[in-house]
C-alpha positions, 0 to 999 in steps of 0.5 A: 433489507430484502432484495427482489430479484427478476430474471436476468436478460442475456447480455450481448456477446462482445466480439473477439477482437475487442476482447483480445485487445482489452486483455493485452491492454490491461496486462500492459497497464498492470506491468507499467504500473508495477514499474511506476511504483518500483523506483519510489519504493526503492527510494522511500526505504533509502534512509532505513537501508542506510541508517548507520551510514547516514548517521556518519554522514549527517553527524550524530547530534540529535540524529535519531530525531532527524532520522525519524523526522524523515519518515514523519514529514513524508506522512504529514502531507498525506494526512490530507492529500490523498483524501483531496486527490481521491475527491479530485479523481472522483470529479475529473479523473486520474490520468493528469494526477498520475503524471504530476504526482510521478514528477513530484516523486522524482523532484523530491528525491533528487532534493533529498539526494542533494541534501545528503550530498551536502549533509543538510538536514533542511534540504533532506526534510524538504525533499522528503515532504515533496516526495511524500506529496507524490508518493502516496497519492499516486497509489490511490490513482493507480488503484483506481486505474487498475480497478477500471481494468480488473474489477470483477476479474482478477483484481486481488491478483492484479493489486498483489502483482503491483505491490509485489513489484513495488516491495521488490524495490524495497528488497533491492534497496535493502541489499544494494544500498549498503553495498553501493554506500560502502563502495561509493558513499551514501550520496551515491546510494541516494542518487541511484534511488533518483535515477530509479524514480525517474524510470518509474515516472516514465513508466507511470506516464506511459501507463496512463497513455495506454489506458487512455488509448485502449480504453477509448478504443474498446469502449471501456467506461470511464470511472463514474463520478458523483457530485456528492463524492467529497469530504462530506461524502466520505462521512456516508461510507459504511461502518465496515469501511471505517473498520478497515481503515482502523485495521489499516492504521494499526497494522501498517504502524506495526510494520513500517515503522519497525522497518525503519529502525530494523537496521539499528535494531539488529546491529545493536541486538542480534549482530552486536558482536560483529564488526560494524560493516559486517553488522550493517550488511547482515542487518540489510540482508535480514531486512530484505526478507520482510519485503521479499516474502511479501513480494514473492507471495503477494501475487500467489495469495491474490490468486488464492483470494480471488478464487476462494475469498475468505478476506475477513478470516485472513485479516483476523489471522494476520493480526494474531500472527503479528502480535505473537511475532513482536512478543517473541521478537527479542529472543526469536532468530532475526530472519524468522521474525522478518519472515513472519512480518513478511507473511503478515504484510502479504496476507494483510495487503492482499486482503485489505485493499481489494476488500475496500472495493467491496464495501464502498460504491464505485462512484466513491472509490477515489474518496474511500481509497484517499480516506484509507490512505490518509488514515494509514499516513496518520499512523505512519506520521505519529508512530515514528515520533513515538519510536524516536522518543523511546529510542532517545530515552532508552539505553543503547540496545534497549528496544523493549519499549518499542517492541511493546508499542508494536505489540499493542498495535497488533492487539488493536489491529486485532480488535478491528479485524474482529469487528470486520469479521462480525460486520461481514456476516451482516452483509451476506458475507461478501468479503468471504466470496470469490472476486467475481461473485463478490463484485457482483454481490457488492454492486447490487448491495451498494446500488440505490433502487434505480441502479439495482433495477437497471443492473437487473434489467440489462442482466449485469447480475448473474442469476446464481448471484441474485439467488445468493442474495 
């Protein structure tokens, strides 16, 4: 399809005061959204960091089943909820949802902590369900909030900083939770996570308050809504989006479920000759490398993506590195393996989530992010159950089948990455453009005829971008 481009008329120059206010506001909102995820990510990984300590508190009978269930039940509600929440955001906005979902996170982890204190698996499981109701959907809402303030500017950097702070919570959890458990008990470590969730809830509420106040003050338009957006509207999303969803499922399923059992993996393999307490602490330290690498590297990588693009090439590369890492996991040093997974996680998250905004019309972003998050949680619900089954049927210290499963996920993810790269060539290579140019090209490509004419008429699309198309 050829796009006939007219000369763009000049846009009015905004006054300096609103521009300065907008700049200050968006960075404050970004920092608050970072704080809003920190406690949640810390609490989400409490069980993985305290795997062996939790076994001592909760008992060993069918422990692996119930332990993996804590991650599956977190993901089960999110097979549907992020999609529903995405539709609600497309229709009604995200601010009230952020507040409600942040409250679910606090109450859910408080119930988990109570269950650990009373050695009750039913309470722990119920708490993880409630925690999951808020935990994933709030990330969908935050993506829409950040895209409102950063789209077409430093969007990959903003999402990278957001993920960096969030994964910082995972890093601190891997190091601090085993220490708290060794001094004060496993229950105390979980209650500390609840306290951090409460702080994150306050931060989330402040972020939407600032968004409302400053957005109205500078006349920032609300995210557009569309009556056709919804479960049926999701079926009209482009095939490139569905390829991104497939890659999302397999790569997240290869990294996060492994992190859930990484403590047991390293304690029973690389650190099997050490005393148990020392092995547990060293396993926690090694586990922290994955998210530490992602936390430190994601903002820098986001800046690079914003500047040079190359998103489709990055997705192919990280799929290949993931597969090779699992092939050599049994013999490679633990720190090196976790560093490689951290690099994969950094590149993947920094390239994939901003890419969705380039292949989906803005009026369907809430739905699109909901679909992607729901698909991701389908993998995260199913994979831990498979891993738990393989653990119960294998001999102690034998993780060969589990590593083969994660290697297969890497291979299948690579197939989707190649499809993304191929279809990108059919869409003017929009995924490989710098962020400012990519946003403008995508806006025109995804618009209908009337919207495209309006954008060209008011000068929203620059002449160099129009010429590129």
